[in-house]
ZAKE-638181 format. One line per field, with one value per residue: residue number from 1; residue in three letters; x negated, y, z negated of N, C-alpha, C, CB in turn. Coordinates in steps of 0.001 Angstrom, whole numbers, always signed. Each point is the difference from the previous one (the first is absolute). Glycine has a CB too. Example, Ala and Ser with C-alpha at 12.3 -4.5 7.8 and 13.67 -1.06 7.14 Angstrom:
2
n: 1,2
res: ALA,SER
n.x: -13190,-1542
n.y: -5690,+2223
n.z: -7800,+1966
ca.x: +890,-820
ca.y: +1190,+1190
ca.z: +0,-60
c.x: -900,+770
c.y: +1200,+1090
c.z: +0,-730
cb.x: +1892,-1184
cb.y: -1173,-628
cb.z: -1246,+2145
***
This chain:
52
n: 1,2,3,4,5,6,7,8,9,10,11,12,13,14,15,16,17,18,19,20,21,22,23,24,25,26,27,28,29,30,31,32,33,34,35,36,37,38,39,40,41,42,43,44,45,46,47,48,49,50,51,52
res: UNK,UNK,UNK,UNK,UNK,UNK,UNK,UNK,UNK,UNK,UNK,UNK,UNK,UNK,UNK,UNK,UNK,UNK,UNK,UNK,UNK,UNK,UNK,UNK,UNK,UNK,UNK,UNK,UNK,UNK,UNK,UNK,UNK,UNK,UNK,UNK,UNK,UNK,UNK,UNK,UNK,UNK,UNK,UNK,UNK,UNK,UNK,UNK,UNK,UNK,UNK,UNK
n.x: +26533,+1172,-1177,-1174,-1026,-1504,-2102,-1646,-877,-1462,-1361,-854,-1717,-1478,-2182,-857,-28,+3426,+748,-1808,+2780,+334,+2347,+1394,-2187,+2489,+395,+432,-714,-1723,-1573,-855,-1961,-668,-2393,-1129,+762,+2754,-673,-1800,+3314,+1522,+113,-984,+2743,-156,-1477,+2375,+298,+321,+1996,+1950
n.y: +10069,-3034,+26,-1059,+3117,+239,-2337,+609,+2931,-1198,-2090,+2430,+1206,-2510,-412,+2869,-604,+1295,-1798,-965,-2156,+753,-2032,+2884,-1919,-2040,-300,-2186,+3238,-1147,+2324,+375,+1702,+2091,-1991,+2474,-327,+1212,+2431,+663,-281,+2499,+2722,+1009,-538,-3004,+821,-427,+3515,+1395,+2342,-1075
n.z: +63302,-439,-3056,+2700,+253,-2904,+253,+2746,-1213,-2547,+1514,+2402,-2627,-1632,+2213,-487,-3336,+842,-2132,-2061,+716,-3159,-242,-1824,-2063,+1065,+3282,+2004,-415,+2342,-1620,+3177,-2373,+2599,-263,-1256,+3078,-304,-1009,+2844,+1548,-1817,+2187,-2533,+647,-1215,-2698,-2011,-5,+3026,-1121,+2797
ca.x: -1173,+120,-1265,-955,-782,-659,-767,-1110,-701,-984,-1189,-799,-822,-697,-1263,-1028,-210,+719,+1037,-377,+1101,-103,+1352,+556,+98,+1262,+887,-620,-274,-1060,-153,-1243,-470,-1092,-1370,-599,-48,+1277,+474,-679,+766,+1208,-351,+261,+1494,+748,-401,+685,-320,-532,+835,-6
ca.y: -858,-1126,-202,-718,+913,+792,-672,-349,+1331,+130,-862,+378,+907,-491,-547,+1013,+648,+1133,-263,-1361,-678,-728,-688,+419,-1102,-333,+378,-230,+1238,+513,+1652,+355,+1266,+537,-45,+1150,+210,+372,+1366,+1155,+97,+558,+1440,+737,+417,-1127,-721,+245,+1124,+1270,+1099,+199
ca.z: +66,-708,-904,+681,+952,-1073,-542,+1123,+166,-1031,-38,+1147,-560,-1044,+341,+113,-1435,-281,-1390,-686,-518,-1306,-462,-1426,-1112,-372,+1231,+1336,+865,+777,+134,+967,-440,+751,-443,+49,+1448,+300,-399,+842,+1125,-306,-113,-1291,-425,-428,-1219,-1333,-748,+673,+284,+1537
c.x: +196,-1383,-1062,-975,-1045,-1278,-1294,-751,-960,-1129,-948,-1257,-926,-1272,-1077,-307,+716,+854,-442,+1418,-214,+1496,+168,+89,+1511,+1015,-421,-206,-1263,-242,-1253,-345,-1041,-1325,-632,-132,+1382,+397,-844,+773,+1320,-59,+345,+1383,+979,-422,+714,-685,-442,+1292,-33,+1045
c.y: -1014,-288,-672,+1147,+877,-762,-308,+1186,+315,-872,+170,+1138,-394,-668,+1021,+677,+1268,-86,-1098,-610,-460,-321,+642,-1403,-285,+223,-483,+1095,-182,+1499,+237,+1481,+565,-214,+1335,+517,+499,+1265,+1151,+96,+784,+1495,+769,+263,-914,-627,+478,+1264,+1216,+829,+120,-981
c.z: -1022,-999,+510,+671,-887,-569,+1077,+329,-1167,+19,+1186,-578,-1265,+281,+30,-1408,-242,-979,-600,-688,-1393,-430,-1592,-879,-178,+954,+1216,+893,+411,+58,+757,-510,+918,-654,+89,+1597,+718,-400,+791,+1452,-209,-28,-1237,-318,-305,-1227,-1268,-596,+605,+304,+1637,+703
cb.x: -1517,+1662,+1332,+1696,+2124,+2333,+2078,+1370,+2015,+1702,+1378,+2369,+1756,+2052,+1154,+765,-2192,-247,+2067,-2700,+544,-2303,-301,+1559,-2201,-709,+539,+937,+1404,+432,+1133,+766,+515,+1532,-147,-1192,-1824,+421,+671,-2508,-1073,+519,+257,-2044,-359,+427,-2200,+549,-427,-2192,-504,-2573
cb.y: +1767,-835,-13,-2160,+152,+1042,-797,-1747,+841,+728,-1594,-431,+1426,-138,-1692,+396,-957,+505,+822,+884,-636,+1246,-2589,+2190,+781,+389,+1889,-1979,+1554,-1943,+603,-1517,-669,+1632,-2317,-697,-1836,-2103,-976,-447,-2112,-2016,-90,+1006,+1622,-314,-341,-2578,-1541,-1156,+1243,+687
cb.z: +821,+2064,-1670,+400,+1752,-615,-1598,+1052,+1276,-1199,-1254,+1795,+953,-933,+1242,+2459,-17,+1949,+865,-590,+2232,-735,+1617,+1021,-1311,-2043,-1017,-195,-1082,+1204,-2274,+2338,-2276,+883,+694,-2340,-102,-69,-2435,-1200,+686,-1202,+2289,+310,+1262,+2196,+1073,-442,-1421,+1128,-2441,-92
***
């Protein structure tokens, strides 16, 4: 999967508030993180720290 495809997919879910985009200081790196709304969409078994 190309970087352009991943970027487009992330920007598509940024608008509805599923992820938010931020930039690392002193770098040109872009970071996408799940918002609170986005975290509600992740099944429990995939969340960090869950057993199973």
